[in-house]
C-alpha positions in Angstrom: 99.5 19.1 -94.7 97.4 16.7 -92.7 94.0 17.9 -91.3 93.1 17.1 -87.4 89.2 17.2 -86.5 88.9 18.7 -82.8 86.9 16.5 -80.7 84.0 18.5 -80.3 83.9 18.5 -84.1 84.4 14.4 -84.5 81.3 14.5 -82.1 79.8 16.4 -84.9 80.3 13.7 -87.2 79.8 10.5 -85.5 75.8 12.8 -84.8 76.0 13.5 -88.8 76.6 9.6 -89.3 73.1 8.4 -87.0 71.3 10.9 -88.4 72.2 10.0 -92.2 72.9 13.7 -92.6 73.6 13.9 -96.7 75.1 17.3 -97.3 78.1 16.6 -94.6 78.5 13.0 -95.9 78.7 14.5 -99.2 81.3 17.2 -98.4 83.1 14.9 -96.1 84.0 12.7 -99.3 84.8 15.2 -101.8 87.5 16.2 -99.4 88.9 12.8 -98.7 89.0 12.5 -102.8 90.6 16.0 -102.8 92.8 14.5 -100.5 93.8 11.6 -102.0 94.3 13.4 -105.0 96.1 16.2 -102.8 98.7 13.2 -101.9 99.4 11.5 -105.3 100.1 14.9 -107.3 102.4 15.9 -103.9 103.9 12.4 -104.5 104.8 13.4 -108.1 106.1 16.6 -107.3 109.0 15.0 -104.8 109.6 13.0 -107.5 110.1 15.9 -109.4 112.4 17.7 -107.2 114.4 14.2 -106.6 114.9 14.0 -110.4 116.0 17.4 -109.7 113.2 18.6 -112.3 110.6 20.7 -111.4 107.7 20.3 -114.0 105.5 24.1 -113.9 102.2 22.0 -114.8 102.4 20.2 -112.1 103.3 22.9 -109.1 100.0 24.7 -111.0 98.1 21.7 -110.5 99.1 21.0 -107.0 98.3 24.9 -106.4 95.0 24.4 -107.7 94.1 21.3 -105.8 95.3 23.0 -101.9 92.6 26.2 -103.0 90.2 23.5 -103.3 90.7 21.8 -100.3 90.6 24.9 -98.7 87.4 26.0 -99.7 85.7 22.6 -99.1 87.3 21.9 -95.6 85.5 25.3 -95.0 82.0 24.6 -96.2 82.8 21.6 -94.4 83.6 23.2 -90.5 80.8 25.8 -91.3 78.1 22.6 -92.5 79.6 20.9 -88.6 79.0 23.8 -87.0 75.9 24.1 -88.0 75.0 20.9 -86.6 76.4 21.1 -83.5 74.4 24.0 -83.0 71.1 22.1 -83.4 72.3 19.2 -82.2 72.8 21.1 -78.8 69.5 23.1 -79.3 67.4 19.5 -79.4 66.3 16.6 -76.8 68.4 13.6 -76.9 64.8 11.8 -77.9 65.3 13.7 -81.1 63.4 17.0 -81.1 63.9 19.9 -84.0 64.1 23.1 -84.8 60.3 23.5 -83.4 61.1 21.4 -80.6 63.0 24.2 -78.5 62.1 25.3 -75.3 61.7 28.5 -74.0 63.5 30.0 -71.2 61.5 29.5 -68.5 61.1 25.5 -69.7 64.9 25.4 -70.1 65.9 26.7 -66.8 63.4 24.1 -65.2 64.2 21.2 -67.5 68.4 21.7 -66.2 67.2 21.9 -62.8 64.9 18.7 -62.9 67.5 16.8 -64.7 70.8 18.1 -62.2 68.3 16.9 -59.1 67.0 13.8 -60.8 70.7 12.5 -61.6 72.4 13.9 -58.3 69.8 15.2 -55.9 71.2 18.6 -55.6 68.8 21.6 -55.9 65.7 19.5 -54.3 63.9 22.8 -52.5 63.6 24.0 -55.9 62.1 21.3 -57.7 58.6 21.5 -57.9 57.5 18.4 -60.0 54.1 18.8 -62.1 54.2 15.3 -63.7 51.5 13.3 -64.0 52.5 9.7 -62.8 51.1 6.4 -62.6 52.4 2.7 -60.7 55.8 1.4 -61.9 58.0 -0.9 -59.8 60.9 -2.1 -61.8 64.4 -0.8 -61.1 66.7 1.1 -63.9 70.1 -0.3 -63.9 73.4 -0.1 -66.5 74.2 -3.5 -66.0 70.5 -5.2 -67.0 69.1 -3.7 -71.0 65.9 -4.6 -69.9 65.9 -2.5 -67.1 67.5 0.6 -68.6 70.8 -0.8 -69.8 69.7 0.6 -73.4 69.7 3.9 -72.4 73.6 4.1 -71.6 75.5 2.5 -74.6 78.6 4.0 -76.7 76.6 4.4 -79.5 72.6 3.9 -79.9 69.5 4.8 -81.6 68.4 7.8 -79.0 64.7 6.6 -79.2 62.2 4.4 -77.4 58.9 3.0 -78.8 56.3 2.3 -76.1 53.7 -0.2 -76.1 50.6 0.7 -76.3 48.4 1.5 -72.8 44.6 2.1 -74.1 43.2 5.3 -71.7 40.2 6.4 -70.8 39.3 10.5 -71.8 36.7 10.5 -69.2 38.7 13.9 -68.1 37.5 15.2 -71.4 34.0 15.1 -71.6 33.7 15.0 -67.2 33.6 18.0 -65.3 36.9 18.8 -63.4 37.2 20.3 -60.0 40.0 20.7 -57.4 39.2 20.6 -54.3 41.0 21.0 -50.8 40.9 19.1 -47.3 39.7 15.5 -47.1 37.3 14.9 -49.2 34.0 16.4 -50.6 30.5 16.3 -49.9 28.1 17.9 -52.4 24.3 19.1 -50.4 21.1 17.6 -52.5 17.8 19.2 -52.6 15.2 16.8 -52.6 12.4 19.1 -52.9 9.4 18.1 -51.6 8.1 21.6 -50.5 3.9 21.5 -51.1 1.5 24.1 -51.3 -2.8 24.1 -51.3 -5.1 26.6 -52.3 -7.2 28.4 -49.9 -9.9 31.0 -49.5 -9.2 34.8 -48.9 -10.3 33.8 -44.9 -9.4 30.1 -44.9 -6.8 29.0 -41.7 -3.2 28.2 -43.6 -1.7 25.2 -42.1 1.8 24.9 -42.2 3.3 23.1 -45.1 5.7 20.3 -45.8 9.4 22.1 -46.6 12.2 20.5 -49.0 14.6 18.0 -47.9 18.2 18.1 -48.0 20.9 15.1 -48.3 24.0 15.0 -48.3 26.6 12.5 -50.5 30.3 12.3 -50.1 32.4 11.7 -53.3 34.8 9.0 -53.3 38.8 10.0 -53.2 41.7 7.5 -53.5 45.5 7.7 -53.8 47.7 7.0 -56.6 51.2 6.4 -56.5 54.6 5.1 -58.3 57.9 4.3 -56.7 60.5 3.3 -59.7 64.2 3.4 -58.9 67.3 3.8 -61.3 71.1 3.1 -60.0 72.7 6.3 -59.5 75.4 4.9 -62.8 72.9 4.7 -65.1 71.5 8.5 -63.8 75.2 9.5 -64.0 75.1 7.9 -67.7 71.9 7.6 -69.9 71.7 9.7 -72.4 67.9 9.7 -72.4 66.2 13.1 -71.0 65.6 11.4 -67.9 63.1 14.2 -66.7 60.8 13.6 -69.7 61.3 10.2 -70.3 60.0 9.9 -65.9 57.2 12.3 -66.9 55.9 10.5 -69.7 55.7 6.5 -68.3 54.2 8.2 -64.8 52.1 10.1 -66.8 50.4 7.6 -69.6 50.6 4.7 -66.3 48.9 7.4 -63.9 45.8 8.1 -67.0 45.2 4.3 -67.4 44.5 3.7 -64.0 42.5 7.1 -63.7 40.4 6.5 -66.8 39.8 3.0 -65.4 38.4 4.3 -61.9 36.3 6.5 -63.5 34.3 4.3 -65.6 34.3 1.2 -62.9 35.7 1.8 -59.7 34.3 0.5 -56.9 35.2 3.7 -54.6 37.4 1.8 -52.1 40.3 4.1 -52.1 40.2 5.3 -55.6 36.8 7.3 -57.4 34.1 5.5 -57.8 33.4 4.9 -61.7 30.2 6.2 -63.7 29.2 2.3 -64.4 28.6 1.6 -60.5 25.5 3.5 -60.2 23.3 1.0 -61.1 19.9 -0.2 -58.8 21.1 -3.2 -58.3 24.7 -1.6 -56.8 23.1 1.2 -55.5 20.3 -0.7 -53.7 23.1 -3.6 -52.0 24.8 -0.1 -50.1 24.0 0.9 -47.0 21.6 3.8 -46.8 23.6 6.8 -46.0 26.2 5.7 -48.9 23.7 5.7 -51.6 23.3 8.4 -54.1 20.5 11.1 -52.9 19.4 11.2 -56.6 19.2 7.4 -56.8 20.4 5.0 -59.3 21.0 5.9 -63.0 18.0 4.9 -64.9 18.4 1.3 -67.7 17.0 1.4 -71.2 17.2 -2.3 -72.6 18.4 -2.8 -76.1 15.7 -5.2 -77.4 17.7 -7.9 -77.6 19.8 -10.8 -75.7 22.7 -10.6 -76.9 23.1 -7.4 -79.1 22.1 -3.5 -80.4 18.8 -2.9 -82.2 18.3 0.8 -83.7 14.7 0.5 -82.0 16.5 0.1 -78.7 19.1 3.3 -79.3 15.6 5.1 -80.4 14.1 4.1 -76.8 17.4 5.3 -74.8 17.5 8.8 -76.7 13.7 9.8 -75.8 14.1 8.1 -72.5 15.9 10.8 -71.1 13.9 14.1 -70.3 14.0 16.7 -72.6 15.0 19.5 -69.6 18.2 16.5 -69.2 19.3 16.6 -73.0 21.0 19.3 -73.6 24.6 18.5 -74.2 23.9 15.0 -74.5 25.5 12.4 -76.6 25.9 8.3 -76.8 29.3 7.3 -75.4 31.2 3.5 -76.5 34.2 1.7 -77.2 35.4 1.6 -80.2 34.2 -2.2 -81.1 30.8 -1.4 -79.9 31.8 2.3 -82.5 31.8 -0.5 -85.5 28.5 -2.0 -84.3 26.7 0.4 -84.3 28.2 1.5 -87.6 26.3 -1.3 -89.4 23.4 -0.9 -87.9 20.4 0.4 -90.8 16.8 1.8 -90.7 14.1 0.5 -92.7 15.3 2.1 -95.8 18.5 0.7 -95.8 20.1 3.8 -94.5 22.7 3.6 -91.9 21.8 5.6 -88.4 25.3 6.5 -88.5 26.1 9.6 -90.2 29.9 11.7 -90.4 30.7 14.8 -88.8 29.2 17.6 -90.4 32.8 19.9 -89.9 36.6 18.9 -88.9 36.7 18.3 -84.7 32.8 17.7 -84.6 31.8 14.3 -83.5 30.1 11.7 -86.0 26.2 11.5 -85.2 23.9 8.7 -84.2 20.0 9.2 -84.8 20.9 12.9 -84.9 22.8 12.4 -81.6 26.7 13.1 -81.1 28.6 9.7 -80.6 32.0 9.4 -78.7 35.2 7.0 -77.9 35.3 6.3 -74.6 37.9 3.2 -73.8 37.5 1.2 -70.7 33.7 0.9 -71.8 32.1 -3.3 -71.9 32.0 -5.1 -75.3 28.7 -5.7 -76.6 27.5 -8.8 -74.5 24.3 -10.3 -72.8 23.5 -7.9 -69.2 26.5 -5.6 -70.5 26.0 -1.6 -70.7 28.1 -1.0 -73.6 26.4 2.4 -74.5 26.0 5.7 -72.5 23.9 8.3 -73.5 23.2 11.4 -71.6 25.2 15.1 -70.7 28.7 13.7 -69.3 29.6 17.1 -67.7 26.1 17.3 -66.0 26.2 13.3 -64.6 29.7 12.8 -63.6 32.8 15.0 -61.7 36.4 14.8 -61.0 38.0 16.2 -57.9 41.9 17.1 -58.3 43.1 17.2 -54.7 46.8 17.1 -54.8 48.5 17.2 -57.7 51.5 15.2 -58.8 54.8 15.7 -56.2 57.6 13.7 -56.6 60.2 12.9 -53.2 63.9 11.6 -53.9 64.8 9.0 -51.8 68.8 8.0 -52.7 69.1 6.8 -49.0 66.6 4.0 -48.8 67.7 1.2 -51.1 71.4 2.0 -51.7 72.7 1.5 -54.8 69.2 2.6 -56.2 67.3 6.2 -56.1 63.9 6.1 -55.4 61.7 8.5 -56.9 58.0 8.4 -54.9 55.3 9.9 -57.0 51.9 10.6 -55.9 48.3 12.2 -56.6 45.3 11.9 -54.9 42.0 12.8 -56.9 38.5 11.6 -56.7 35.6 11.1 -58.3 31.8 10.2 -58.7 28.2 10.6 -59.9 27.7 14.1 -59.6 23.5 14.0 -61.2 22.0 10.7 -62.3 19.3 12.5 -64.0 21.3 13.6 -66.8 22.8 9.5 -67.6 21.3 6.7 -69.3 22.5 3.5 -69.2 21.6 1.6 -72.2 21.6 -2.9 -70.7 21.7 -5.9 -73.4 18.9 -7.4 -72.8 15.2 -8.9 -73.0 15.3 -10.2 -76.5 12.1 -12.4 -75.5 
């Protein structure tokens, strides 16, 4: 009568214990309880047989217990089968029924994981992951370098440290390009005309002047390393974890460059088009349409309501369509506390879900990476970001698996080429802290 649990189901029991499944745990407890009663009743029956006394009541009780154990065991087996099916369908990191992948995604995931762990099928892997610069090598022997991911039994989740990422790709225009870079042709106008009489001479007039501007591009890379053992033994979904890590790091690096990059082997940030910076450049490297105009706050160390009004109305009417205010979260807090002369807050909540809040009738967005409010800084931008700034994607993510260079480590060389710069400064205004006299 001893019940045997198959290894497959034993693994399911471990997972059940880790997940804290109350239904299966209760069934398991009931099964153990019934088994103890069965053993006690069987001992009583053995004693009766030894005494040559066969009690019909004990026999009937034993029969009922056997039937009960059979029913409970059948329910237990069914629950275990259902849980095993769910566990097989979910990712190691803990997905639910809603996290099941499409047929194409499952095929890609299986191919990528096989290639990631063993290198087989490299020619079939076209990894379109967005990535970042991670230089630590991961190995089983060091918990801080990934050993946590290959224990006997563990939590199967990783808690990430917070990384602040700029949402510039959401606000600016994004364009895919080919070739070494991108050069834009600008019309500086200059065409002239004149009034003449019916028979007067018509001398040649001046034509428009054209100028070019080359946008700054750069290459960002990551080359994490992992031992062959951790790739073989880790219970982490290595493909998803690597993609997530490099995606966060690349997004962080890109966002920082789009805001304040100096344009050397990286995009030129939107804050790098002030008059002082542009004037210091050789004439051929300056933007043909000039620097971004500035409006002072009216206070040497802070923001003012009058300064924000001046900022909004400094942008010409034909360049104000789609304009919005941009500032980091701390500056948002300062602006939310500002009031007009009637003690009314300048900040107004959004009119409907999904829409931005408004200040002085203009949308305001959070833009991580912008400076805090301080003397001489530019904590606020106002304008149409999609018309003002452009991001260029030259090459998407590519991954090269290298198991040879640094044995026993497998290197994953990941790279991406991206550019960025001011498309048209006429659509943007800086709000610089200053002029408190």
